[in-house]
C-alpha positions as CSV (number, residue, x, y, z in Angstrom):
1,X,-87.6,26.7,-61.1
2,X,-91.4,25.1,-60.6
3,X,-89.8,22.6,-62.9
4,X,-86.8,21.9,-60.6
5,X,-89.5,21.6,-57.6
6,X,-91.9,19.3,-59.3
7,X,-88.5,16.9,-60.4
8,X,-88.3,16.3,-56.5
9,X,-91.8,14.9,-56.2
10,X,-91.7,11.3,-54.9
11,X,-88.1,11.8,-53.7
12,X,-87.4,10.0,-50.7
13,X,-83.9,11.3,-50.2
14,X,-82.6,13.6,-47.5
15,X,-83.3,16.8,-49.5
16,X,-82.8,19.3,-46.5
17,X,-80.4,19.1,-42.9
18,X,-80.9,21.8,-40.2
19,X,-79.7,22.0,-36.7
20,X,-80.5,18.2,-35.9
21,X,-83.3,17.8,-37.8
22,X,-84.1,16.4,-41.7
23,X,-86.8,16.5,-44.5
24,X,-87.4,14.3,-47.5
25,X,-87.4,15.5,-50.5
26,X,-90.7,14.7,-51.0
27,X,-91.7,16.2,-47.4
28,X,-90.3,19.5,-49.1
29,X,-92.4,19.5,-51.9
30,X,-95.3,18.6,-49.9
31,X,-94.9,21.6,-48.0
32,X,-94.0,23.7,-50.7
33,X,-97.1,22.9,-52.2
34,X,-99.6,24.1,-48.8
35,X,-97.5,27.1,-48.8
36,X,-98.3,27.9,-52.3
37,X,-102.2,27.1,-52.0
38,X,-101.9,29.3,-49.0
39,X,-100.5,32.2,-50.5
40,X,-103.1,32.0,-53.7
41,X,-105.5,31.9,-51.2
42,X,-103.9,35.0,-49.5
43,X,-103.6,36.7,-52.8
44,X,-104.7,40.9,-53.1
45,X,-105.4,43.0,-56.0
46,X,-101.7,44.0,-57.9
47,X,-98.3,42.2,-58.2
48,X,-98.1,39.6,-56.3
49,X,-95.4,40.1,-54.3
50,X,-94.3,38.9,-51.0
51,X,-91.9,39.8,-48.8
52,X,-89.8,37.3,-47.1
53,X,-87.9,38.2,-43.9
54,X,-85.9,35.3,-42.6
55,X,-83.1,33.7,-41.7
56,X,-81.6,30.7,-43.6
57,X,-83.1,27.4,-43.0
58,X,-86.2,25.4,-44.2
59,X,-88.8,28.1,-43.6
60,X,-86.8,30.1,-46.5
61,X,-86.5,27.2,-48.6
62,X,-89.8,26.7,-48.7
63,X,-90.9,29.9,-49.7
64,X,-88.6,30.0,-52.4
65,X,-90.1,26.5,-53.6
66,X,-93.9,27.5,-52.9
67,X,-93.6,31.3,-54.9
68,X,-92.0,28.7,-57.8
69,X,-94.7,26.6,-57.7
70,X,-97.7,29.5,-57.2
71,X,-96.3,32.0,-59.9
72,X,-95.4,34.4,-57.3
73,X,-92.7,37.4,-56.7
74,X,-89.8,36.3,-53.8
75,X,-88.6,39.8,-52.4
76,X,-86.0,39.0,-49.9
77,X,-85.6,41.6,-47.7
78,X,-82.5,42.6,-45.9
79,X,-82.8,42.3,-41.8
80,X,-79.7,44.8,-41.4
81,X,-82.2,47.5,-43.1
82,X,-83.6,49.5,-40.4
83,X,-86.5,52.4,-40.0
84,X,-87.3,54.4,-43.2
85,X,-85.1,52.5,-45.2
86,X,-86.9,49.0,-44.5
87,X,-90.3,50.9,-45.4
88,X,-88.7,52.2,-49.0
89,X,-87.9,48.6,-49.7
90,X,-91.2,47.1,-48.8
91,X,-93.3,49.6,-50.6
92,X,-91.2,50.1,-53.7
93,X,-91.2,46.3,-54.5
94,X,-95.1,46.4,-53.8
95,X,-95.2,43.7,-51.4
96,X,-98.6,42.4,-50.8
97,X,-97.3,40.1,-47.8
98,X,-94.6,39.5,-45.6
99,X,-93.3,36.1,-43.8
100,X,-91.2,36.3,-41.3
101,X,-90.6,34.9,-38.2
102,X,-90.7,35.7,-34.2
103,X,-87.4,37.4,-33.5
104,X,-88.0,39.7,-36.6
105,X,-90.9,41.7,-35.4
106,X,-89.4,43.7,-33.0
107,X,-87.8,44.9,-36.2
108,X,-91.0,45.3,-38.1
109,X,-93.2,47.0,-35.5
110,X,-91.8,50.0,-35.3
111,X,-92.1,50.6,-38.8
112,X,-95.7,50.0,-39.0
113,X,-96.4,53.8,-38.5
114,X,-94.3,54.6,-41.1
115,X,-96.1,52.0,-43.6
116,X,-99.3,53.6,-42.5
117,X,-97.8,57.1,-43.5
118,X,-96.7,55.9,-46.7
119,X,-100.6,54.0,-47.2
120,X,-100.0,50.7,-46.3
121,X,-101.6,50.4,-42.9
122,X,-101.2,47.1,-41.2
123,X,-104.3,45.4,-42.6
124,X,-103.3,45.9,-46.2
125,X,-100.2,44.0,-45.7
126,X,-100.7,41.1,-43.6
127,X,-97.8,39.3,-41.6
128,X,-97.2,35.9,-41.3
129,X,-94.5,34.6,-38.7
130,X,-93.6,30.5,-40.2
131,X,-92.7,29.6,-36.3
132,X,-96.3,30.4,-34.7
133,X,-99.2,28.3,-34.2
134,X,-101.3,30.6,-36.2
135,X,-99.4,29.4,-39.6
136,X,-99.2,26.1,-38.9
137,X,-103.3,25.9,-38.4
138,X,-103.4,28.1,-41.8
139,X,-101.4,25.9,-43.7
140,X,-103.9,22.7,-42.1
141,X,-105.8,22.9,-45.2
142,X,-104.0,23.1,-47.8
143,X,-101.5,20.1,-46.5
144,X,-103.0,17.0,-48.6
145,X,-103.3,18.9,-51.6
146,X,-101.3,18.5,-55.0
147,X,-99.0,21.4,-56.5
148,X,-101.7,24.0,-58.0
149,X,-102.0,23.8,-61.6
150,X,-101.5,27.3,-63.0
151,X,-100.2,28.7,-66.1
152,X,-97.1,30.4,-65.5
153,X,-94.6,33.0,-67.6
154,X,-91.4,31.9,-67.0
155,X,-89.7,35.2,-68.0
156,X,-92.1,37.3,-65.0
157,X,-90.0,38.2,-62.1
158,X,-89.4,35.1,-59.6
159,X,-87.2,37.0,-57.5
160,X,-86.0,40.3,-56.2
161,X,-82.6,41.3,-55.3
162,X,-81.8,44.4,-53.6
163,X,-78.5,46.0,-55.2
164,X,-76.8,49.2,-54.4
165,X,-76.9,51.5,-57.5
166,X,-75.2,55.0,-58.3
167,X,-78.1,56.5,-56.6
168,X,-79.2,56.8,-52.5
169,X,-81.9,54.4,-53.0
170,X,-81.2,50.3,-53.3
171,X,-82.8,48.9,-57.3
172,X,-84.5,45.5,-56.9
173,X,-83.1,43.6,-59.8
174,X,-85.0,40.7,-61.3
175,X,-84.5,37.5,-61.7
176,X,-86.8,35.1,-63.9
177,X,-87.9,31.3,-62.8
178,X,-85.8,30.6,-66.1
179,X,-82.8,32.6,-66.0
180,X,-82.4,31.2,-62.4
181,X,-83.0,27.9,-63.7
182,X,-80.2,28.0,-66.6
183,X,-77.4,29.4,-64.0
184,X,-78.5,26.9,-61.3
185,X,-77.8,24.4,-64.2
186,X,-75.0,26.1,-65.4
187,X,-73.6,25.6,-61.6
188,X,-74.5,22.3,-61.1
189,X,-72.7,21.3,-64.0
190,X,-69.6,22.9,-63.8
191,X,-69.6,21.6,-59.8
192,X,-70.3,18.5,-61.1
193,X,-73.1,18.0,-58.8
194,X,-74.5,14.9,-58.3
195,X,-77.0,13.8,-55.5
196,X,-75.1,12.7,-53.3
197,X,-73.6,16.0,-52.2
198,X,-74.6,18.1,-49.3
199,X,-74.3,21.5,-50.0
200,X,-73.5,23.9,-46.7
201,X,-76.0,27.0,-46.9
202,X,-74.8,29.7,-44.8
203,X,-74.9,33.2,-46.5
204,X,-77.8,35.3,-46.1
205,X,-80.4,33.7,-48.9
206,X,-81.7,37.1,-49.5
207,X,-79.1,37.6,-51.4
208,X,-78.1,36.2,-54.5
209,X,-74.8,34.7,-53.8
210,X,-76.5,32.0,-51.5
211,X,-79.6,31.6,-54.6
212,X,-77.5,31.1,-58.1
213,X,-73.9,29.6,-56.3
214,X,-75.9,27.7,-53.4
215,X,-79.9,26.7,-53.2
216,X,-80.9,26.6,-56.9
217,X,-77.5,24.2,-58.3
218,X,-78.5,22.3,-55.1
219,X,-82.4,21.9,-55.8
220,X,-81.4,21.0,-59.6
221,X,-78.7,18.4,-58.6
222,X,-81.0,16.8,-55.9
223,X,-78.2,17.4,-53.8
224,X,-79.0,18.0,-50.0
225,X,-79.0,21.2,-48.6
226,X,-77.7,22.1,-45.2
227,X,-78.8,25.2,-43.5
228,X,-77.4,27.4,-40.7
229,X,-79.1,30.2,-39.6
230,X,-76.0,32.7,-39.8
231,X,-72.4,32.1,-40.8
232,X,-70.2,31.3,-37.9
233,X,-66.5,31.1,-38.6
234,X,-66.1,29.7,-35.0
235,X,-69.0,26.8,-36.0
236,X,-68.1,26.5,-39.5
237,X,-65.7,23.5,-39.6
238,X,-67.6,22.1,-37.0
239,X,-70.5,22.3,-39.3
240,X,-68.9,20.8,-42.2
241,X,-68.1,17.9,-40.5
242,X,-71.3,17.3,-38.6
243,X,-73.7,17.6,-41.9
244,X,-70.9,16.0,-44.4
245,X,-71.0,18.6,-46.6
246,X,-68.8,18.4,-49.7
247,X,-69.6,21.7,-50.9
248,X,-69.1,25.3,-49.8
249,X,-70.0,28.7,-51.3
250,X,-69.7,32.5,-49.9
251,X,-69.7,35.5,-50.3
252,X,-67.3,38.6,-49.3
253,X,-64.9,37.6,-46.1
254,X,-66.1,34.2,-44.9
255,X,-62.9,32.7,-46.0
256,X,-61.3,35.5,-44.0
257,X,-63.1,35.2,-41.2
258,X,-62.3,31.0,-41.2
259,X,-58.8,31.7,-41.4
260,X,-58.7,33.8,-38.6
261,X,-60.0,31.3,-36.2
262,X,-57.2,28.9,-34.3
263,X,-55.5,26.4,-36.8
264,X,-55.4,22.2,-35.9
265,X,-53.2,19.6,-37.3
266,X,-56.4,17.8,-38.3
267,X,-58.5,21.0,-40.1
268,X,-58.1,18.9,-43.6
269,X,-60.1,16.3,-42.1
270,X,-63.4,17.1,-43.7
271,X,-65.7,15.7,-45.9
272,X,-65.4,18.9,-48.5
273,X,-64.6,18.9,-52.0
274,X,-65.3,22.3,-53.6
275,X,-65.5,25.6,-52.3
276,X,-66.7,28.1,-54.9
277,X,-67.7,32.1,-54.4
278,X,-66.7,35.7,-55.5
279,X,-64.9,38.4,-53.9
280,X,-63.1,36.4,-51.6
281,X,-59.7,38.2,-50.5
282,X,-56.7,37.1,-53.0
283,X,-53.9,36.3,-49.9
284,X,-56.6,33.7,-48.2
285,X,-57.1,31.6,-51.6
286,X,-54.2,29.3,-51.7
287,X,-53.8,29.1,-47.7
288,X,-57.8,28.3,-47.0
289,X,-57.2,25.3,-49.5
290,X,-54.3,24.3,-48.3
291,X,-55.1,24.7,-44.6
292,X,-58.8,23.0,-45.4
293,X,-57.6,20.8,-48.5
294,X,-60.4,21.7,-50.6
295,X,-60.1,23.4,-54.1
296,X,-61.1,26.9,-53.9
297,X,-62.7,28.8,-57.1
298,X,-63.1,32.3,-56.7
299,X,-64.7,34.6,-59.3
300,X,-66.3,38.0,-60.2
301,X,-69.8,38.2,-61.1
302,X,-73.0,40.4,-60.3
303,X,-77.3,40.3,-59.2
304,X,-77.9,41.3,-62.5
305,X,-76.1,38.3,-64.1
306,X,-74.4,40.6,-66.6
307,X,-71.3,38.6,-66.7
308,X,-68.3,37.0,-65.0
309,X,-64.7,36.8,-65.1
310,X,-63.0,33.8,-63.6
311,X,-60.2,33.2,-61.8
312,X,-57.6,30.9,-63.3
313,X,-54.4,29.4,-61.6
314,X,-52.4,31.9,-63.6
315,X,-54.0,35.0,-62.4
316,X,-51.3,37.4,-60.9
317,X,-51.8,38.6,-57.1
318,X,-54.6,41.5,-57.2
319,X,-56.2,40.2,-60.2
320,X,-60.1,39.0,-60.8
321,X,-59.1,37.2,-63.3
322,X,-59.9,36.5,-66.9
323,X,-63.4,36.8,-68.8
324,X,-64.4,36.5,-72.1
325,X,-63.2,38.1,-75.0
326,X,-66.5,40.3,-74.9
327,X,-65.6,41.8,-71.6
328,X,-63.8,44.9,-71.5
329,X,-63.4,47.9,-70.1
330,X,-64.8,51.4,-71.2
331,X,-64.7,54.9,-70.4
332,X,-68.1,55.7,-69.6
333,X,-67.9,59.3,-70.6
334,X,-66.6,58.8,-74.0
335,X,-67.8,55.2,-74.8
336,X,-64.5,54.0,-76.1
337,X,-62.2,50.9,-74.4
338,X,-59.4,52.3,-72.5
339,X,-56.0,51.7,-72.5
340,X,-54.3,48.6,-71.0
341,X,-52.6,49.1,-67.8
342,X,-49.0,49.7,-67.0
343,X,-47.3,48.8,-64.1
344,X,-44.5,50.5,-62.0
345,X,-41.4,48.7,-60.8
346,X,-43.1,48.4,-57.6
347,X,-46.3,46.7,-59.2
348,X,-48.8,50.3,-58.5
349,X,-51.0,51.3,-61.3
350,X,-49.1,53.8,-63.0
351,X,-52.0,54.9,-65.7
352,X,-54.7,55.1,-63.5
353,X,-56.7,58.2,-65.4
354,X,-56.4,56.6,-68.2
355,X,-56.8,52.7,-67.7
356,X,-59.4,53.0,-65.3
357,X,-62.9,52.8,-66.2
358,X,-66.1,50.7,-66.0
359,X,-66.3,47.2,-66.7
360,X,-68.8,45.8,-69.8
361,X,-70.2,43.1,-71.9
362,X,-70.9,43.9,-75.2
363,X,-73.1,41.1,-75.5
364,X,-74.4,40.9,-72.2
365,X,-77.7,43.2,-72.7
366,X,-80.3,40.2,-73.7
367,X,-79.2,38.5,-70.0
368,X,-80.4,42.0,-68.2
369,X,-84.0,41.5,-66.7
370,X,-83.9,44.8,-65.6
371,X,-85.1,46.5,-61.9
372,X,-88.2,46.6,-60.6
373,X,-89.9,49.8,-60.8
374,X,-86.7,52.0,-62.0
375,X,-86.2,52.7,-65.7
376,X,-83.4,55.3,-65.0
377,X,-81.9,52.4,-63.1
378,X,-82.4,50.3,-66.6
379,X,-81.0,52.9,-69.2
380,X,-77.6,53.2,-66.9
381,X,-76.9,49.3,-66.8
382,X,-77.8,49.0,-70.3
383,X,-77.2,52.0,-73.3
384,X,-76.0,51.9,-76.9
385,X,-76.4,47.9,-76.8
386,X,-74.0,47.5,-73.8
387,X,-73.6,46.0,-70.0
388,X,-72.0,48.4,-68.1
389,X,-71.9,46.8,-64.4
390,X,-71.1,49.9,-62.5
391,X,-67.7,48.7,-61.3
392,X,-64.5,50.3,-62.0
393,X,-61.3,48.2,-63.2
394,X,-58.4,47.6,-65.6
395,X,-57.2,45.3,-67.2
396,X,-53.6,44.1,-68.2
397,X,-51.9,42.9,-71.4
398,X,-52.0,39.5,-70.3
399,X,-55.8,40.1,-70.4
400,X,-56.7,40.1,-66.1
401,X,-58.6,42.5,-65.1
402,X,-58.6,44.2,-61.7
403,X,-61.1,45.7,-59.6
404,X,-60.9,49.5,-58.8
405,X,-63.7,50.3,-56.8
406,X,-67.4,50.9,-57.1
407,X,-69.5,54.2,-58.0
408,X,-68.6,56.7,-55.5
409,X,-72.1,56.7,-54.0
410,X,-71.5,53.1,-53.4
411,X,-70.1,50.5,-50.9
412,X,-70.1,46.7,-50.2
413,X,-68.8,45.8,-46.9
414,X,-69.0,42.0,-45.4
415,X,-70.3,41.1,-48.8
416,X,-73.8,43.6,-48.6
417,X,-73.9,46.5,-50.9
418,X,-75.5,49.8,-49.4
419,X,-75.7,53.7,-50.6
420,X,-74.0,56.1,-49.2
421,X,-76.7,58.6,-49.2
422,X,-79.3,57.2,-46.2
423,X,-76.1,57.2,-44.0
424,X,-75.1,60.9,-44.9
425,X,-78.7,61.6,-43.9
426,X,-77.9,60.3,-40.5
427,X,-74.7,61.8,-40.0
428,X,-75.9,65.2,-40.1
429,X,-78.2,64.7,-37.3
430,X,-75.6,64.9,-35.3
431,X,-75.4,68.4,-34.1
432,X,-72.0,69.1,-34.8
433,X,-72.1,68.3,-38.5
434,X,-73.3,70.5,-41.2
435,X,-72.3,68.3,-44.0
436,X,-71.3,64.9,-44.6
437,X,-70.0,62.9,-47.4
438,X,-69.8,58.8,-47.5
439,X,-67.5,56.8,-49.6
440,X,-65.9,53.6,-50.1
441,X,-62.2,52.8,-48.9
442,X,-60.7,49.7,-49.7
443,X,-60.5,46.9,-47.0
444,X,-56.7,45.3,-46.4
445,X,-58.5,42.0,-47.0
446,X,-61.6,42.2,-49.3
447,X,-63.9,44.6,-50.3
448,X,-64.4,48.3,-48.8
449,X,-64.5,50.0,-45.2
450,X,-66.8,52.8,-44.9
451,X,-65.4,56.4,-44.6
452,X,-67.1,59.5,-44.1
453,X,-65.8,63.2,-44.6
454,X,-68.0,65.8,-42.9
455,X,-67.7,69.4,-42.4
456,X,-67.9,70.1,-39.3
457,X,-70.0,73.8,-37.0
458,X,-67.3,76.5,-36.5
459,X,-65.5,75.8,-33.4
460,X,-66.7,72.3,-32.8
461,X,-64.2,70.2,-31.5
462,X,-65.1,65.8,-32.5
463,X,-65.9,63.9,-29.2
464,X,-65.5,60.7,-30.5
465,X,-67.4,58.6,-27.8
466,X,-70.4,60.7,-27.9
467,X,-70.3,60.3,-31.9
468,X,-69.9,56.6,-31.6
469,X,-72.9,56.5,-28.9
470,X,-75.5,58.3,-31.5
471,X,-74.8,56.5,-34.5
472,X,-75.6,53.3,-32.0
473,X,-78.9,54.8,-30.8
474,X,-80.1,55.3,-34.3
475,X,-82.3,52.9,-35.1
476,X,-82.3,53.2,-38.7
477,X,-78.4,53.0,-39.2
478,X,-77.4,49.6,-41.1
479,X,-75.6,47.0,-39.0
480,X,-72.6,47.2,-41.8
481,X,-72.8,51.2,-42.1
482,X,-71.1,52.6,-38.9
483,X,-67.7,54.5,-40.2
484,X,-64.4,52.9,-39.6
485,X,-62.8,56.4,-40.8
486,X,-64.1,59.7,-39.7
487,X,-62.3,62.7,-41.7
488,X,-63.1,66.4,-39.5
489,X,-62.7,69.1,-42.1
490,X,-63.7,72.8,-42.0
491,X,-64.1,72.1,-46.0
492,X,-64.1,69.4,-48.6
493,X,-63.2,69.6,-52.2
494,X,-65.8,70.4,-54.5
495,X,-67.4,71.4,-57.9
496,X,-68.4,74.4,-59.2
497,X,-71.8,73.3,-58.3
498,X,-70.6,72.9,-54.8
499,X,-70.8,69.0,-55.2
500,X,-68.7,67.5,-53.0
501,X,-66.1,65.3,-54.9
502,X,-66.1,62.2,-53.5
503,X,-63.4,60.9,-56.3
504,X,-60.8,63.0,-54.6
505,X,-61.7,62.0,-51.2
506,X,-61.4,58.6,-51.9
507,X,-58.2,59.1,-53.4
508,X,-56.9,60.9,-50.3
509,X,-58.6,58.1,-48.0
510,X,-56.9,58.6,-44.6
511,X,-54.1,60.5,-45.6
512,X,-55.1,63.7,-45.9
513,X,-54.7,67.2,-44.0
514,X,-57.5,67.1,-42.5
515,X,-58.0,65.2,-38.8
516,X,-59.1,62.0,-39.8
517,X,-60.4,59.5,-36.7
518,X,-60.7,55.6,-36.8
519,X,-63.5,53.2,-34.8
520,X,-61.6,51.7,-31.9
521,X,-64.1,49.4,-30.0
522,X,-66.8,51.4,-28.3
523,X,-65.3,54.7,-29.8
524,X,-63.0,56.7,-31.9
525,X,-59.3,57.8,-32.0
526,X,-57.1,59.7,-33.9
527,X,-55.4,58.1,-36.4
528,X,-51.7,58.3,-36.1
529,X,-49.0,58.1,-38.5
530,X,-48.0,55.0,-36.8
531,X,-51.6,53.7,-37.3
532,X,-51.0,54.3,-41.3
533,X,-48.2,52.5,-41.1
534,X,-49.3,50.0,-40.1
535,X,-52.9,50.3,-42.4
536,X,-49.5,50.4,-45.5
537,X,-48.1,47.1,-44.0
538,X,-51.7,44.7,-44.5
539,X,-52.2,46.0,-47.7
540,X,-48.3,45.1,-48.5
541,X,-48.6,42.2,-46.6
542,X,-51.6,40.8,-48.1
543,X,-50.6,42.0,-52.2
544,X,-53.5,45.0,-52.6
545,X,-50.7,47.7,-52.2
546,X,-52.1,48.4,-56.2
547,X,-55.5,49.9,-54.4
548,X,-54.2,52.3,-52.8
């Protein structure tokens, strides 16, 4: 990635578009160089890890380029994390400084006391704001310097990208400069990027999709990066036209949100030539392509880079697509390949207990670079020489793979992964709740919805408004964590060791014997039979009944 940045030296073409401003690549490299020198001058003992808490835009792009030039590791900090969870992310990855902007100072200030308790004082963890006069002043002595000449290990960690696993704490996946450069070159080649392309980038840049499918291939090809601070469905088409964008990458539900905007006869009158992403709702892909007149390619992959599954024109409804011959579905208990899926006449999976297993790749173990300071998680991902994805699915007789969910202790909502345990800890703070289990249930469009099954205290009656307001008041509640469904129970299915059987809860979903409440605006209301019929109709309309 250092070579990719340096290749843009002297390039006077437009490299960055943001709002009403633009920068040439030559200006971009000069700024990256200045920041790289500043980071080297600010370096402290220990891992050279720089926490970056920024929205999309030139500053985040500069931090990516600067860390590539000086050999630092960029830690993408998720701004939806709060309180103790944010402290844990910063301390676990051993950030020795934070680069942020004024809009996030309110997020950082409440955790400073916790950082001190964790052994990290404010003096040990300097915080720099890129939109402050102090930042500009600090960079001034370095503005005329050429890029630093230092030896780099291309296999050393370049990025730490947070993902979620089977434990309660997120894992930080390692991505080296050489792996990112290799992926960037592949994406740039398969998408036929040239210097004439304009890549619209509005997915959060702390996420692997934005970096591996957006920023890095754009840089490698010398294309123009057009940034939006945060995704907006209502502004998406106007941005595409303003920036003359030819490419757009996404993860999760953006296509669904865009399709929900009012349709106009001239929607296809835009410069887009290709759209590439993963986890798009299958029922939206073709409609999106038709409405906006652009080829849309959806795929399945992982932050860790183990392998991928690609959608083909003949992919059946509900399927992810095909993988290579080394992609399999294995039973994690036996280590053997699962039987192929058998479908009933209505299209439902009739041998789920046998066919559903974990997606694995028999030769991708060497591509996995590990997690930061988490040997146990490394062993979960790689054992017996096989890469285990942690995702559940099944395969049909034609070789198409289907996604069946994730490990029961983590969820993916709107393209963001998070673990269940932190939310469970928040829920039991509510005075009427003794025990909480959080798990994913399928969303009718794409990804997961959050469901919480709780054991209430004897005689307690669910108080919907008070419960909603309680959650809203919790400073460490992530922005995607609010449960959509709440199962209010006196007891829940357990193992002999008194562990709650989330597998059973997930299978029962909202159709169970206990009272279930659904989030509705600023409160909750009882889920009715009519609601359940409507939910099932939505799944049927979107050809996702196989998930129920």
